[in-house]
Residue, then its C-alpha position, 0 to 999 in steps of 0.5 A: m709122358e703126355s699130359v691129360t690135356e694132350a690125352r684128350i685129343p679126339a679119338a678116331m671115329k667109326t660108324l657103328g655098322r648099319t646103326g649109322l651111329p658115329v662112335t670112337d674106336v675106344c669104348v669105356g667099359t664099366s664091368s668093374l665099376g661097381n667093385h672099385p675100390r674093393n676095400g672102400s666104403h660104399a660112399e668111397r666106391t660111389a665117389t670113385a665110380v661117379a668121378a670115373v663116369r664124369a671123366a668119361l663123359a668129358g673125355p675123348f671117347n663118346f661110347l660107354d658100355t654097361s649092363n644090368e648086372y654090373g655091380r651089386d644091385g645094378g651099381s654100375e648103371r646107378w652110378i652112370g645115371q648119377a654121373i649123367r644127372e650131375a653132368g646135366g645129361l648125356p653130352a651131344g653125340f654120346v652113345l650109351s649101350t647096356k645089356v639085358d640079364p637075368i636076375v643075378g643068381t637065377a636062370d630066368f632069361s624069359g621075355d618077361r625078365v628081359r622087359r623088366s631088365v630094360e625097365e630097371s636100366l631105364e630107371r637107373l640111367g634116368l633115360d626114356r630110351l636106350p640107344l643100344v641094348h645087347l642080349h648078354d651072355p646068351e650061353k646062359i641058356s640054350f639057343g632054342e630057349g633064346v629064340a623061342a616064343g615068349g623068350p628073350l629075343e622076341a621081347l627085345v625085338d618087340l621093345r625095339d619095334q616100340g621104340v624103347i630100344g634103338h638097336l639090338g646087339v648080342a654080347g657073349g663068349p662062345i663064337d659058335l653061339e654068336l654066329k648062330y645069333l648073327a645068322l638071324d639077321v636081327f642084330d646090328v652089333v656083336i660084342s666078343h670078349n677075350r677072343y681077339t687079342l695079341v694071344d688069341q684070335t678065335a673070334e676071326p670067323l665072327i669078325e668076318d661074318a659080322r663084316r659080311r653082314g654089315v654088323a658092327f663088331i666090338n672087341a672087349a677085353p683086349f688085355g685078357g684080364g690083365l696079362l697083356v698089361k702087367g705081363p706074366d711076371a705079375t699074373t699068370n691068368y688069361c681070361y680068368r683062368p691059368a694060362s699055358p706055359e706056351l702062352l706065357g712064353r709068347v707074352r714074354e717074347m712080346q714084352e721083349l719086343c716092346r722093350e726094344y721099341s719102348v712101347p708099353l705092352a698095353a699100348a700094343a695090346l690095345q692098338f692090335s685091336t684098334r688098328d684092325p679096320r673090321i673092328t668098330s670099337t674096343i671096350v676097355g674097362m675104366a673104373e678110376p677117373g685117371r684111366v680115361a686119360e691113360t687109355a687115350r695115351l695108350a691108344q695114341w702111342s706112336i708105334p712104327e710099322d716095323f714093330w707090327e711086322r715083328m709082333l704079328p707073327l708072335a700074335s698069330a702063333g697060337n690061340a688060348d683056345l677059349g672057343 
């Protein structure tokens, strides 16, 4: 196993679409930051979360993704803000993105709520400007509501024009809906989750549309919620729902191929995403300090081309039908 020092070899850099921002091909995800360790006290969760962010700020990746709603009462953003202060500010060239959300438990995705969401993020993170902000899970409302006068998109565009936000992105699940938002030509970045992995490539039309438009595509959840790390003997869920017997069978075949080549299943799952030149960055959740070095190790794992010649047919054999 490589040492932490070896794992901090600088990651590969790509340009974040038409934003012009250089980012690493792996992005630190923080959706689970506010919930880890699950059984710890608030002080213990805070210490672990802040240490994880400090490790990310000092590590090989220059890209971190969060959201207004991650963690109880915005815990993810609060802990990121604390880590930034302790580190003396964001490192030079570090790119931080967040997302606007309704208040948890409500359906208020109005323009006023979006403005307040941005204000909350600025306060928690301790920043006076947000480089990149995503419209998060727009499937919570109809497309018509999203683009209506006084709605969330209008507010985001206004905040961008004021200079409060640098660039706009959209982050969601349903591919057809994200395609509608990209067609508006106001977004520079799009995030899709769980839909471009070793067992599901339903994001393919979105990836191609983003490429044609010069929009950066960011791929989130390459491990499918853990199945493509632990394997079907440890978990039978994919993207938070029970996986089909056919899908689990394919993952077992993938595990056998990985054993033959001494390649961790997680390394194959991560590099399936990072090796695709159309994908700018891949979001990997990192809720513990050690996960930064471990993810770097997986991203750098040497995988021969003949492995991919055998793996890719398994990957393209079917989809998880998430839509």
